[in-house]
C-alpha positions in Angstrom: 135.7 82.6 44.5 133.9 79.5 46.3 135.2 79.1 49.8 135.3 75.5 51.4 132.8 75.3 54.4 134.1 73.5 57.2 131.6 72.2 60.0 133.0 72.3 63.5 132.0 69.5 66.1 129.7 72.1 67.9 128.1 73.2 64.6 127.1 69.6 63.9 125.9 69.1 67.5 123.8 72.1 67.4 122.5 71.4 63.9 121.4 68.1 65.0 119.7 69.5 68.1 117.5 71.7 66.1 116.5 68.9 64.0 115.6 66.6 66.8 113.7 69.6 68.4 111.9 70.2 65.0 111.2 66.5 64.7 109.7 66.3 68.3 107.7 69.5 68.4 106.7 70.1 64.5 105.9 68.1 61.4 108.5 66.7 58.9 107.5 69.7 56.7 109.2 72.0 59.0 112.2 69.9 59.3 112.6 69.7 55.6 112.0 73.6 55.5 114.8 74.3 57.9 117.4 71.8 56.1 116.5 73.5 52.9 116.9 77.0 54.1 120.1 75.9 55.8 121.5 74.6 52.4 120.5 77.8 50.9 122.3 79.9 53.4 125.3 77.7 53.0 125.5 78.4 49.5 125.1 82.1 49.8 128.0 82.0 52.5 130.3 80.1 50.2 129.8 82.4 47.3 129.8 85.8 49.2 130.9 85.2 52.9 130.6 88.6 54.0 126.8 89.0 52.7 125.5 88.5 56.3 125.7 90.9 59.3 129.0 91.1 61.1 129.4 90.4 64.9 131.0 92.2 67.3 133.7 89.6 67.2 136.3 89.8 64.6 135.6 87.9 61.5 132.5 86.4 62.9 129.3 86.5 61.0 125.7 85.7 61.6 123.1 84.4 59.1 119.5 84.2 59.9 118.1 80.8 58.8 114.6 81.1 60.1 113.1 83.7 62.4 114.1 81.3 65.2 117.7 79.9 64.0 120.8 81.7 63.3 124.0 80.5 61.9 127.2 81.7 63.4 130.4 81.4 61.2 134.1 82.6 61.1 135.9 83.8 57.9 139.5 82.7 57.3 141.2 83.6 54.0 141.1 80.2 52.5 137.8 78.7 54.2 134.7 79.2 56.4 134.1 77.7 59.7 130.7 77.1 60.8 130.7 77.7 64.6 127.2 77.1 65.8 123.5 77.1 65.2 121.7 79.4 67.5 118.1 79.7 68.8 117.5 83.5 68.6 115.0 83.2 71.5 118.0 82.5 73.9 119.7 84.9 76.0 122.4 86.5 73.6 124.8 86.8 76.6 125.2 83.2 76.3 126.2 83.2 72.7 
């Protein structure tokens, strides 16, 4: 069963920040790669939401998009909320 994916305000903001960073520091090729990989992970999540590793918090999962970017999402019976995009180089305590 395919579950609906919902973007939270924070997930939109953090996704846009990653894009801005990539546009500033890298090339359009890296920006496109990040977007393509994000779309691929979202398809996987909608089809099999428990595919990615569980967090220490109930119903929270973490999907690695690139070596430096992770997506944190929460499972509900009827849908999935994207919580945030996380730079894996940051202090994990802040997450």
